[in-house]
NUDOVEX-111093 format. One record per residue: residue number from 1; x, y negated, z of N, C-alpha, C in turn; residue in three letters. Coordinates in nm, 4 decimals. Each point is the difference from the previous one (the first is absolute). Example, Ala and Ser with C-alpha at 12.3 -4.5 7.8 and 13.67 -1.06 7.14 Angstrom:
BEGIN
@num = 1 | n.xx = 1.3190 | n.yy = 0.5690 | n.zz = 0.7800 | ca.xx = -0.0890 | ca.yy = -0.1190 | ca.zz = 0.0000 | c.xx = 0.0900 | c.yy = -0.1200 | c.zz = 0.0000 | residu = ALA
@num = 2 | n.xx = -0.0350 | n.yy = -0.1050 | n.zz = -0.0720 | ca.xx = 0.0820 | ca.yy = -0.1190 | ca.zz = 0.0060 | c.xx = -0.0770 | c.yy = -0.1090 | c.zz = 0.0730 | residu = SER
REM end
This chain:
BEGIN
@num = 1 | n.xx = 2.6382 | n.yy = -1.9921 | n.zz = 5.7744 | ca.xx = 0.0587 | ca.yy = -0.1437 | ca.zz = -0.0185 | c.xx = 0.0707 | c.yy = -0.0208 | c.zz = 0.1361 | residu = MET
@num = 2 | n.xx = 0.1238 | n.yy = -0.0438 | n.zz = 0.0037 | ca.xx = 0.0788 | ca.yy = -0.0408 | ca.zz = 0.1038 | c.xx = -0.0143 | c.yy = -0.1425 | c.zz = 0.0103 | residu = VAL
@num = 3 | n.xx = -0.0206 | n.yy = -0.0349 | n.zz = 0.1303 | ca.xx = 0.0113 | ca.yy = -0.1530 | ca.zz = 0.0251 | c.xx = 0.1011 | c.yy = -0.0270 | c.zz = 0.0979 | residu = VAL
@num = 4 | n.xx = 0.0986 | n.yy = -0.0763 | n.zz = -0.0193 | ca.xx = 0.0963 | ca.yy = -0.0350 | ca.zz = 0.0975 | c.xx = -0.0215 | c.yy = -0.1458 | c.zz = 0.0399 | residu = LEU
@num = 5 | n.xx = 0.0586 | n.yy = -0.0231 | n.zz = 0.1431 | ca.xx = -0.0034 | ca.yy = -0.1234 | ca.zz = 0.0467 | c.xx = 0.0384 | c.yy = 0.0026 | c.zz = 0.1451 | residu = GLY
@num = 6 | n.xx = 0.0095 | n.yy = -0.1210 | n.zz = 0.0601 | ca.xx = 0.0261 | ca.yy = -0.0027 | ca.zz = 0.1424 | c.xx = -0.1137 | c.yy = -0.0885 | c.zz = 0.0645 | residu = VAL
@num = 7 | n.xx = -0.0572 | n.yy = 0.0656 | n.zz = 0.1019 | ca.xx = -0.1051 | ca.yy = -0.0679 | ca.zz = 0.0683 | c.xx = 0.0287 | c.yy = -0.0517 | c.zz = 0.1384 | residu = VAL
@num = 8 | n.xx = -0.0122 | n.yy = -0.1381 | n.zz = 0.0281 | ca.xx = 0.0534 | ca.yy = -0.0584 | ca.zz = 0.1252 | c.xx = -0.1390 | c.yy = -0.0388 | c.zz = 0.0600 | residu = VAL
@num = 9 | n.xx = -0.0227 | n.yy = 0.0289 | n.zz = 0.1332 | ca.xx = -0.1023 | ca.yy = -0.0929 | ca.zz = 0.0655 | c.xx = 0.0608 | c.yy = -0.0588 | c.zz = 0.1358 | residu = PHE
@num = 10 | n.xx = -0.0538 | n.yy = -0.1205 | n.zz = 0.0360 | ca.xx = 0.0254 | ca.yy = -0.0695 | ca.zz = 0.1149 | c.xx = -0.0633 | c.yy = 0.0812 | c.zz = 0.1127 | residu = ALA
@num = 11 | n.xx = 0.0823 | n.yy = 0.0230 | n.zz = 0.1295 | ca.xx = -0.0531 | ca.yy = 0.0835 | ca.zz = 0.0980 | c.xx = -0.1270 | c.yy = -0.0418 | c.zz = 0.0561 | residu = ALA
@num = 12 | n.xx = -0.0144 | n.yy = -0.1308 | n.zz = -0.0067 | ca.xx = -0.1464 | ca.yy = -0.0488 | ca.zz = 0.0723 | c.xx = 0.0341 | c.yy = -0.0899 | c.zz = 0.1106 | residu = GLY
@num = 13 | n.xx = -0.0898 | n.yy = -0.1019 | n.zz = 0.0380 | ca.xx = 0.0184 | ca.yy = -0.0790 | ca.zz = 0.1092 | c.xx = -0.0997 | c.yy = 0.0141 | c.zz = 0.1215 | residu = ASN
@num = 14 | n.xx = -0.0065 | n.yy = 0.1188 | n.zz = 0.0480 | ca.xx = -0.0924 | ca.yy = 0.0197 | ca.zz = 0.1121 | c.xx = 0.0805 | c.yy = 0.0489 | c.zz = 0.1278 | residu = THR
@num = 15 | n.xx = 0.1234 | n.yy = -0.0059 | n.zz = 0.0107 | ca.xx = 0.0816 | ca.yy = 0.0455 | ca.zz = 0.1108 | c.xx = -0.0379 | c.yy = 0.1465 | c.zz = 0.0254 | residu = SER
@num = 16 | n.xx = -0.0126 | n.yy = 0.0821 | n.zz = -0.0964 | ca.xx = -0.0541 | ca.yy = 0.1342 | ca.zz = 0.0382 | c.xx = 0.0834 | c.yy = 0.1193 | c.zz = -0.0854 | residu = ASP
@num = 17 | n.xx = -0.0311 | n.yy = 0.0963 | n.zz = 0.0202 | ca.xx = 0.0837 | ca.yy = 0.1267 | ca.zz = -0.0642 | c.xx = -0.0523 | c.yy = -0.0015 | c.zz = -0.1522 | residu = ASP
@num = 18 | n.xx = 0.1118 | n.yy = -0.0029 | n.zz = -0.0916 | ca.xx = -0.0511 | ca.yy = 0.0067 | ca.zz = -0.1385 | c.xx = -0.0494 | c.yy = 0.1255 | c.zz = -0.0389 | residu = VAL
@num = 19 | n.xx = 0.0149 | n.yy = 0.1071 | n.zz = 0.0676 | ca.xx = -0.0588 | ca.yy = 0.1218 | ca.zz = -0.0276 | c.xx = -0.1531 | c.yy = 0.0065 | c.zz = -0.0068 | residu = GLU
@num = 20 | n.xx = -0.0523 | n.yy = -0.0991 | n.zz = 0.0590 | ca.xx = -0.1457 | ca.yy = -0.0224 | ca.zz = 0.0108 | c.xx = -0.0755 | c.yy = -0.0484 | c.zz = -0.1024 | residu = LEU
@num = 21 | n.xx = 0.0922 | n.yy = -0.0608 | n.zz = -0.1069 | ca.xx = -0.0596 | ca.yy = -0.0699 | ca.zz = -0.1028 | c.xx = 0.0337 | c.yy = 0.0614 | c.zz = -0.1334 | residu = TYR
@num = 22 | n.xx = -0.0936 | n.yy = -0.0107 | n.zz = -0.0961 | ca.xx = 0.0185 | ca.yy = 0.0277 | ca.zz = -0.1343 | c.xx = 0.0012 | c.yy = -0.1115 | c.zz = -0.0907 | residu = SER
@num = 23 | n.xx = 0.0575 | n.yy = -0.0111 | n.zz = -0.0895 | ca.xx = 0.0850 | ca.yy = 0.0905 | ca.zz = -0.0779 | c.xx = 0.1581 | c.yy = 0.0242 | c.zz = 0.0547 | residu = PRO
@num = 24 | n.xx = 0.0326 | n.yy = -0.0648 | n.zz = 0.1120 | ca.xx = 0.1343 | ca.yy = 0.0131 | ca.zz = 0.0447 | c.xx = 0.0428 | c.yy = 0.1268 | c.zz = 0.0581 | residu = GLN
@num = 25 | n.xx = -0.1114 | n.yy = 0.0940 | n.zz = 0.0362 | ca.xx = 0.0325 | ca.yy = 0.1231 | ca.zz = 0.0606 | c.xx = -0.0067 | c.yy = 0.1170 | c.zz = -0.1022 | residu = ASN
@num = 26 | n.xx = -0.0071 | n.yy = -0.0318 | n.zz = -0.1233 | ca.xx = -0.0029 | ca.yy = 0.1127 | ca.zz = -0.1007 | c.xx = 0.1419 | c.yy = 0.0675 | c.zz = 0.0085 | residu = LEU
@num = 27 | n.xx = -0.0150 | n.yy = 0.1281 | n.zz = -0.0296 | ca.xx = 0.1170 | ca.yy = 0.0794 | ca.zz = 0.0103 | c.xx = 0.0262 | c.yy = 0.0651 | c.zz = -0.1406 | residu = THR
@num = 28 | n.xx = -0.0936 | n.yy = -0.0020 | n.zz = -0.0784 | ca.xx = 0.0375 | ca.yy = 0.0569 | ca.zz = -0.1460 | c.xx = -0.0926 | c.yy = -0.0938 | c.zz = -0.1099 | residu = GLN
@num = 29 | n.xx = 0.0519 | n.yy = -0.0729 | n.zz = -0.0696 | ca.xx = 0.1450 | ca.yy = -0.0459 | ca.zz = 0.0071 | c.xx = 0.0138 | c.yy = -0.0981 | c.zz = 0.1212 | residu = PRO
@num = 30 | n.xx = 0.1245 | n.yy = 0.0070 | n.zz = 0.0553 | ca.xx = 0.0386 | ca.yy = -0.0896 | ca.zz = 0.1231 | c.xx = 0.0372 | c.yy = -0.1333 | c.zz = -0.0602 | residu = LYS
@num = 31 | n.xx = -0.0709 | n.yy = -0.1087 | n.zz = 0.0404 | ca.xx = 0.0479 | ca.yy = -0.1306 | ca.zz = -0.0347 | c.xx = 0.1230 | c.yy = -0.0613 | c.zz = 0.0951 | residu = PRO
@num = 32 | n.xx = 0.0465 | n.yy = -0.0917 | n.zz = -0.0479 | ca.xx = 0.1066 | ca.yy = -0.0701 | ca.zz = 0.0646 | c.xx = -0.0738 | c.yy = -0.0904 | c.zz = 0.1140 | residu = ILE
@num = 33 | n.xx = 0.0311 | n.yy = 0.0029 | n.zz = 0.1201 | ca.xx = -0.0918 | ca.yy = -0.0795 | ca.zz = 0.0787 | c.xx = 0.0937 | c.yy = -0.1050 | c.zz = 0.0774 | residu = VAL
@num = 34 | n.xx = -0.0301 | n.yy = -0.1270 | n.zz = -0.0137 | ca.xx = 0.0779 | ca.yy = -0.1123 | ca.zz = 0.0490 | c.xx = -0.0539 | c.yy = -0.0682 | c.zz = 0.1139 | residu = ALA
@num = 35 | n.xx = 0.0810 | n.yy = -0.0161 | n.zz = 0.1084 | ca.xx = -0.0365 | ca.yy = -0.0717 | ca.zz = 0.1246 | c.xx = 0.0582 | c.yy = -0.1339 | c.zz = 0.0045 | residu = ALA
@num = 36 | n.xx = -0.0611 | n.yy = -0.0724 | n.zz = 0.0910 | ca.xx = 0.0754 | ca.yy = -0.1418 | ca.zz = 0.0310 | c.xx = 0.0894 | c.yy = 0.0013 | c.zz = 0.1181 | residu = ALA
@num = 37 | n.xx = 0.0926 | n.yy = -0.0577 | n.zz = -0.0097 | ca.xx = 0.1064 | ca.yy = -0.0216 | ca.zz = 0.1191 | c.xx = 0.0443 | c.yy = -0.1379 | c.zz = 0.0216 | residu = SER
@num = 38 | n.xx = 0.0598 | n.yy = -0.0056 | n.zz = 0.1367 | ca.xx = 0.0444 | ca.yy = -0.1226 | ca.zz = 0.0288 | c.xx = 0.1478 | c.yy = -0.0389 | c.zz = -0.0532 | residu = THR
@num = 39 | n.xx = 0.0538 | n.yy = -0.1104 | n.zz = 0.0180 | ca.xx = 0.1455 | ca.yy = -0.0041 | ca.zz = -0.0439 | c.xx = 0.0988 | c.yy = 0.0707 | c.zz = 0.0863 | residu = GLU
@num = 40 | n.xx = -0.0646 | n.yy = 0.0602 | n.zz = 0.1123 | ca.xx = 0.0941 | ca.yy = 0.0827 | ca.zz = 0.0767 | c.xx = -0.0194 | c.yy = 0.1487 | c.zz = -0.0199 | residu = THR
@num = 41 | n.xx = -0.0801 | n.yy = 0.0268 | n.zz = -0.0956 | ca.xx = -0.0430 | ca.yy = 0.1423 | ca.zz = -0.0499 | c.xx = -0.0795 | c.yy = 0.0702 | c.zz = 0.0849 | residu = ASP
@num = 42 | n.xx = -0.0911 | n.yy = -0.0656 | n.zz = 0.0887 | ca.xx = -0.0940 | ca.yy = 0.0390 | ca.zz = 0.0740 | c.xx = -0.1355 | c.yy = 0.0003 | c.zz = -0.0773 | residu = ALA
@num = 43 | n.xx = -0.0867 | n.yy = 0.0999 | n.zz = 0.0150 | ca.xx = -0.1305 | ca.yy = -0.0092 | ca.zz = -0.0596 | c.xx = -0.0634 | c.yy = -0.1432 | c.zz = 0.0279 | residu = PRO
@num = 44 | n.xx = -0.0592 | n.yy = -0.0688 | n.zz = -0.1013 | ca.xx = -0.0870 | ca.yy = -0.1025 | ca.zz = 0.0126 | c.xx = -0.1072 | c.yy = 0.0251 | c.zz = 0.0982 | residu = ALA
@num = 45 | n.xx = -0.0490 | n.yy = -0.0890 | n.zz = 0.0790 | ca.xx = -0.1098 | ca.yy = 0.0231 | ca.zz = 0.0892 | c.xx = -0.1269 | c.yy = 0.0476 | c.zz = -0.0603 | residu = TYR
@num = 46 | n.xx = -0.0255 | n.yy = -0.0422 | n.zz = -0.1307 | ca.xx = -0.1239 | ca.yy = 0.0487 | ca.zz = -0.0465 | c.xx = 0.0126 | c.yy = 0.1294 | c.zz = -0.1080 | residu = PHE
@num = 47 | n.xx = 0.1167 | n.yy = 0.0418 | n.zz = -0.0381 | ca.xx = 0.0152 | ca.yy = 0.1130 | ca.zz = -0.0903 | c.xx = -0.0415 | c.yy = 0.1193 | c.zz = 0.0496 | residu = THR
@num = 48 | n.xx = -0.0508 | n.yy = 0.0774 | n.zz = -0.0825 | ca.xx = -0.0261 | ca.yy = 0.1505 | ca.zz = 0.0293 | c.xx = 0.1288 | c.yy = 0.0680 | c.zz = -0.0007 | residu = ASN
@num = 49 | n.xx = 0.0185 | n.yy = 0.1032 | n.zz = 0.0997 | ca.xx = 0.1205 | ca.yy = 0.0772 | ca.zz = -0.0021 | c.xx = -0.0402 | c.yy = 0.1414 | c.zz = 0.0032 | residu = THR
@num = 50 | n.xx = 0.1193 | n.yy = 0.0962 | n.zz = 0.0070 | ca.xx = -0.0270 | ca.yy = 0.1332 | ca.zz = -0.0097 | c.xx = 0.1005 | c.yy = 0.0737 | c.zz = -0.0647 | residu = GLY
@num = 51 | n.xx = -0.0223 | n.yy = 0.1426 | n.zz = -0.0114 | ca.xx = 0.0861 | ca.yy = 0.0680 | ca.zz = -0.0724 | c.xx = -0.0202 | c.yy = 0.0011 | c.zz = -0.1509 | residu = ALA
@num = 52 | n.xx = -0.0897 | n.yy = -0.0604 | n.zz = -0.0571 | ca.xx = 0.0002 | ca.yy = -0.0132 | ca.zz = -0.1448 | c.xx = 0.0456 | c.yy = -0.1269 | c.zz = -0.0493 | residu = TYR
@num = 53 | n.xx = 0.0522 | n.yy = -0.0814 | n.zz = 0.0810 | ca.xx = 0.0791 | ca.yy = -0.1187 | ca.zz = -0.0514 | c.xx = 0.1332 | c.yy = 0.0280 | c.zz = -0.0838 | residu = ILE
@num = 54 | n.xx = 0.0094 | n.yy = -0.0413 | n.zz = -0.0978 | ca.xx = 0.1287 | ca.yy = 0.0253 | ca.zz = -0.0795 | c.xx = 0.1069 | c.yy = -0.1163 | c.zz = 0.0050 | residu = ASP
@num = 55 | n.xx = -0.0342 | n.yy = -0.1123 | n.zz = -0.0154 | ca.xx = 0.0742 | ca.yy = -0.1224 | ca.zz = -0.0036 | c.xx = -0.0753 | c.yy = -0.1052 | c.zz = 0.0893 | residu = VAL
@num = 56 | n.xx = 0.0806 | n.yy = -0.1055 | n.zz = 0.0299 | ca.xx = -0.0458 | ca.yy = -0.1177 | ca.zz = 0.0740 | c.xx = 0.0754 | c.yy = -0.1221 | c.zz = -0.0468 | residu = ALA
@num = 57 | n.xx = -0.0478 | n.yy = -0.1105 | n.zz = -0.0076 | ca.xx = 0.0326 | ca.yy = -0.1251 | ca.zz = -0.0333 | c.xx = -0.0175 | c.yy = -0.1176 | c.zz = 0.0974 | residu = ALA
@num = 58 | n.xx = 0.0507 | n.yy = -0.0900 | n.zz = -0.0003 | ca.xx = -0.0082 | ca.yy = -0.1134 | ca.zz = 0.0825 | c.xx = -0.1231 | c.yy = -0.0686 | c.zz = -0.0515 | residu = ILE
@num = 59 | n.xx = -0.0879 | n.yy = -0.0327 | n.zz = 0.0779 | ca.xx = -0.1407 | ca.yy = -0.0732 | ca.zz = -0.0071 | c.xx = 0.0017 | c.yy = -0.1395 | c.zz = 0.0619 | residu = ALA
@num = 60 | n.xx = -0.0389 | n.yy = -0.0895 | n.zz = -0.0780 | ca.xx = -0.0069 | ca.yy = -0.1338 | ca.zz = 0.0412 | c.xx = -0.1386 | c.yy = -0.0552 | c.zz = -0.0359 | residu = ARG
@num = 61 | n.xx = -0.0568 | n.yy = -0.0962 | n.zz = 0.0620 | ca.xx = -0.1063 | ca.yy = -0.0743 | ca.zz = -0.0267 | c.xx = 0.0136 | c.yy = -0.0752 | c.zz = -0.1251 | residu = ALA
@num = 62 | n.xx = -0.0858 | n.yy = 0.0168 | n.zz = -0.1035 | ca.xx = 0.0220 | ca.yy = -0.0634 | ca.zz = -0.1395 | c.xx = -0.0450 | c.yy = -0.1547 | c.zz = 0.0426 | residu = ALA
@num = 63 | n.xx = 0.0826 | n.yy = -0.0717 | n.zz = -0.0759 | ca.xx = -0.0204 | ca.yy = -0.1504 | ca.zz = 0.0086 | c.xx = -0.0231 | c.yy = -0.0564 | c.zz = -0.1372 | residu = GLU
@num = 64 | n.xx = -0.1174 | n.yy = -0.0731 | n.zz = 0.0015 | ca.xx = -0.0131 | ca.yy = -0.0755 | ca.zz = -0.1285 | c.xx = 0.0904 | c.yy = -0.0979 | c.zz = -0.0478 | residu = ALA
@num = 65 | n.xx = 0.0452 | n.yy = -0.0186 | n.zz = -0.1177 | ca.xx = 0.0870 | ca.yy = -0.1067 | ca.zz = -0.0436 | c.xx = -0.0433 | c.yy = -0.0765 | c.zz = -0.1151 | residu = THR
@num = 66 | n.xx = -0.0018 | n.yy = -0.1274 | n.zz = 0.0022 | ca.xx = -0.0384 | ca.yy = -0.0700 | ca.zz = -0.1055 | c.xx = 0.1050 | c.yy = -0.0243 | c.zz = -0.0986 | residu = ASP
@num = 67 | n.xx = -0.0042 | n.yy = 0.0257 | n.zz = -0.1287 | ca.xx = 0.0938 | ca.yy = -0.0103 | ca.zz = -0.0850 | c.xx = -0.0280 | c.yy = -0.1144 | c.zz = -0.0977 | residu = TYR
REM end
């Protein structure tokens, strides 16, 4: 049986090397690991970093909104 799919994990929020954490440090199969960045493309102060990061996206504080 063949199972196909894309697996994405957040890098984590401990300001540490993502290589130290599972499942982000898996190599077979290798997930896509997403980190948080600032609006100037610097790593967010809380995001995990390292060689296993594949993509980064701007992170902002979530705000509740009444609709």
